[in-house]
N, C-alpha and C positions, 0 to 999 in steps of 0.2 A: 504493500500500500504506500501511496505517496501523500503526505500531508493529511488533511482532514477528509472525511467522506460523509458529508451531511446529506448529499443528494445522490440519487441513483438514476440510471437511465429510465427505469420503470416509472419513476415519479414524473418525468417529462412526458412519457407516453400516456400516463393517466391524465395529465393536464390536457393533452391533445384530445383524448377521448371525451373529456368533459366539454371541451370546446365544440366538438362535433355534435353533442347532444343539446346544445343551447338552441332555444327557439328564437323566433323573431326574424326580421328581415335579413336575408342573405345567408341564413342557416337552415339546414334541413337534414333529413336522413341521408341524403345523397352527398353530404359534405358541405364545406363552405364554398359558396359560389363566388368566383372572382372573374374579372375580365380576362378572357383567354382560357378559361377552364374551371374545373372544380377541384378543390383540395380535399382529398380523401386520406392522405398519409403525409408524414413529414417530408418525404421526397418530392411532393407536389408543390411545396412552397417555393416561390420564385427566389432567386439568389438575392435580389435587392431587398426583399422582405426579410430573408434570413439575416442579412447584415444589420438591418434595423433592429431585429429582435436581439441579436448579440450585443448591440450597443446598450441595451437596457438591463442586461443581467450582470451579476458579479462574476469575478474571475473563476471561482470554484464551479459555478454553473456552466461556464464555457468549457471547462475540461470534462464535465459530465456529458456535455453535448457531443463530444467525440464519438460516444457509443451509440448515438441515435441512428445515424445513417451517413452515407458517403456525402450527401449534399451538405450536411452540417459541417463535416470535416473540411470540405472544399471551401465553404464560406469562411470558416475560421482561418484557414491557411491564407486565403486571399485577402480577407478584409480586416483581420485583427491588427490594430495599430497601437493599442495601449494594453499593457499587461502588468499585473501586480501579483507577486508570489509571496507576499508577507504572511499569508495564511499557512504556508507550507512549513510545518515544524520539523520535518525530517526528509532526507533525500532530495533536498532542493538542488544540489549540484547535479545529480543524475537527471532530474527533471529538466533542468536547463540544457544539459547535453543532448537529450533526446528530442526536445521539442523546438528549441530555438532555431535550428536549421530549417524548420518548416515555416517559421514566422519571419519571413524576410522583409515584411512591410512594417515591422515594429518601429514606432517613433518614440514611445515612452515605455520604460521597463523599470519596475520597482522590485528590488531584491533585498530589501532591508531585513535583517535577521534580529528578531527580538530576543531569542533565547540562545541556544547553542549555535556557534558559528558553523556554517555548512559549506559556504561557497569557496571554491578553489580556483586557481589560476586557469585551469583548462576550460572551466565554464565561461570565464570572461573572454578567453581567447576565441571560443566558439561564437560568442556574441559579436566580437569584433570582426570575425570572418564572415558572418552571415547578415548582420543588421547594419548595413552601411547608411541607412536613412535615420538611424537612432539620434534623437535630439535630447531626450531626458533619461538619465540613468541614476538610480539610487543604489549604491553598494554599501551603505552605512553599516557599521558594526561587522564588517567582513574581515575578521582578525587574521584569517589564514592567507589572505591575498598578499602577493609580493610585487616587486617591480615589474615582473613579467606582465601583469595585468595592465598596468599603465602604458607600457610600451606597445602592447597589442591594441589598446584603445586609440592610441595616438595615430596608428596607421589605418585602423579599420573604421573608426567612427569620427571623422573630422568635422561632422556637422553637429556635434554636441553643443547644446546651448545651456544645459543645466546638469551639473554633476555633483553628487553628494557622496563623498568618501569619508565622512566624519567617523571617527573611531577606528579607522583603518591604520593601525599603528606601525605596520611593517614597511610602508612605502618610504623610499629615500627622497631627499630633496632633488637629487639629480633626475630621478624618474618623473617627478612632478614638473620640473623645468622642461624636460623632454616632451611631456604630454602637451603643455600649453603652446609649444612651438608649432604643433599641428592642429590643435583644437582652438582656433583663433576666434570662433564665434561664441565662445562661452559668455553667458550673461549672468549666470548664478553658479557659485562655487562654494561648497560647504566643506571646510577643512577642520572643523571643530575637533579638538582632541588629537590632531595629527602632529604631535610635538616633534617627532623625528623627521617628519616630512617637510614641515614649514620652516624655512630659514630665510634670512634676508636675500640670499642669492636666488632662491625659488620665487620670492615675491618680486624681485627685480625682473625675472623672466616673465612673470604674469603681467607686470607693468609694461613690458616691452611688446608682448604679443597679443594681449587680451584687452584691447582698447574699448571693446563693447561691454565690458564687465559692469554689472549693476549691483549685484548682491554678493557679498563676501563674508564668510564666517571664519574667523581666526581664533575663536574662543579657546583659551587655555593652551595656546601655542607659545610656550614660554621663551622660545629662542628668538622671537620677533623683536626687532628694535626699530628705532626711528628710521634707520636706513631703508629697511624694507617697506615700511608704511609710506614714507615719502616717495619712494619709487612708484608705489601704487597710485598715490594721489596725482602724480604728474603723468602717469601713463594711462590711467583709467578715469578720465574726468567725468564720466557718466555714473560713477558710483552713487547709489542711492541708499544702500543699507550696508553698514560695516560693523561687525561685531568683533571688538578687541578685548572682550572680557577675559581677565586673567593674563593678559600680555603684560607682565610685570616690568618689563624693561623699557617700555615706551614712555616718552615724556611729552611735554607741551608741544614740542616740535611736530610730532605726528598729528595732533589735533589741529594745529595751525595750518599745516599743509592740506589736510582734508577740507578745512573751512575755506581756505583761499582758492583751492583748485577744483573741488567737487561741488559745483553750484546746485546740484540736484539732490544733495544729501538729505535724506528723510529720517533715517534711523541710525543712531550711533550708540554702541555699547562699550562702556568704559569701566564696567564693574571690576573692582579690586585693582585698578590701575592707580596705585597710590603715589606715583610720581607726577600726576596731573595736578596743576595748580590753577589759581585764578587767571593766570595769563591765557590759558587755553580757553577758559569760559568767555573771557572778553573777546577773544578772537572769533569765537562762534557767534557771539552777539553782534559784533561789528560786520560779520560776513553777510548778514541779511541786507544791510545798507549798501555795502560795497558791491554786492552782486547785482544791484539794480542799476544798470548802466543807462537805461532810458526810462522815460515816463511810461511808455507802453509796457515794458517788462515789469515795471513796478505794479501797474494795474493788473496785469496778467497774474502776477504772483499772489496778489490779494485775492483775486477771483478763484484761483486754483488751490488756494490754501497751501502753497508751496512752502518749503523750508522745513526745518526739523519738526517731526511729529512724535518721535520717541527718543528719549535720552536717558541712559542708565548710568548714573554716577555713584551707585551704591559702593560704600567702603572707600570712596575717594575722600579721605579724611582731611586733606590739606585745603579743601575748598572752603570759601567763606560765603555767607549769605548775600552780600552785595553782588558778587560776581555771578552767582547762580541766578539771582533775581534778574540780572541784566539779560541773561539768556532767556529766561522765562518771559520777560517782557517783550523780547524781540521776536519770539515765535509764539503766536497765539494758539497754535495747535498743541503746545506743551501744557499739560494739565496736572495739577496736584490735587484737584477736588475729588471727592468720593465717587467711585465708579468710573472715573476717566483717567486714572493714573497713567500718564505717559512720560512724566518726569519722575524717574525712579531714584529715590535717595535713601534706600535702606542702609542703616548703620551709620548715618551721618546726623547725629543728634543736634549738631550745631547749625543744621540747615532747616530746623523746624519752622523758622519764620518765613521761609520762601513759599509764596503762594501765587497761583495763576490768577488772571484777571477775574474769571468767573467765580473762583473761590472767594476772592475779596468781595465781589458783588453780593454773593450769597450771604456772607457774614454781615455785610451792611444791611441787607434786607431783613435778616433775622433780628439784628439790633434795633432797627426801626420798628419792627413789629412788637418787640418786647418793651421798647421804651418810646412810645409814640410822642410826638411833639405836643406840648400843651398850648 
């Protein structure tokens, strides 16, 4: 058995029989009437309709459908573009080896492993050899994978736009640098926990080759310094979400580079970056003004609510209330009010006085209600 087995082919056949028994327009004892003929069995369903049905069911049901008839198998092989195997708790590697060669049209593949790591290099090599149209790939928590996988993806999947290898601790920085030389369309890259993989030299390669990058997670990559982050800021100006949580070596220079170069930055994670000071905060605050080069851009920014929407400065204990308040005042989408926390300051007791505009207004309204003017 592979993975879970919640559904059987008999269940699908039973559903079909119930469909045949339904009364009303278009249904009868002779089957379901459609333009061009009558559907009496699964094999009578047109390919176009089969593809629509497949788009509505989950991935486990898709695999059960293999056993229905040849028409279902052909539809799956020809039409399946998105596949997730996160439900597969055992034998995922063998499942990938046997099925992926048939799914040559795949554009999105999720192989995240929640429990015991299963995926091995030969499975990723098979993906790279067969799925040249692949754009989205999730290999997170694949602890068994080595550099062989990244080298294979570099040559076989150059169209990747989103790659998640978080928690894959065996990759080297050389292999990552090699990958990005070929996968230059990357827009989202999750490297969280890849401490051995992410170095300043690897980030310099990303800055050099991945100019379209928008989302980057470097959480707990403790070897990252200002050199790497500044290379990203200069090479990837379209960055919108950057997570540097736990990157303990970075200083204000990293934040200043991002503020000055990445004008579309929406989310910044600085949790436990204890070298960050007020200088970085004032740079963020001033960047909103500096980035408005024309009146038209200023109006557009206001209308689109551009600018920082999420900022995590938890455990950044060197920051003071005036500097953080300046950031909060510059970006109306940053909130400290209940239910809308997007300015996250856990562990910074000295910042308790920082409030967003709506929190201040709510306080004033409550005060007026409790103490009306005489």
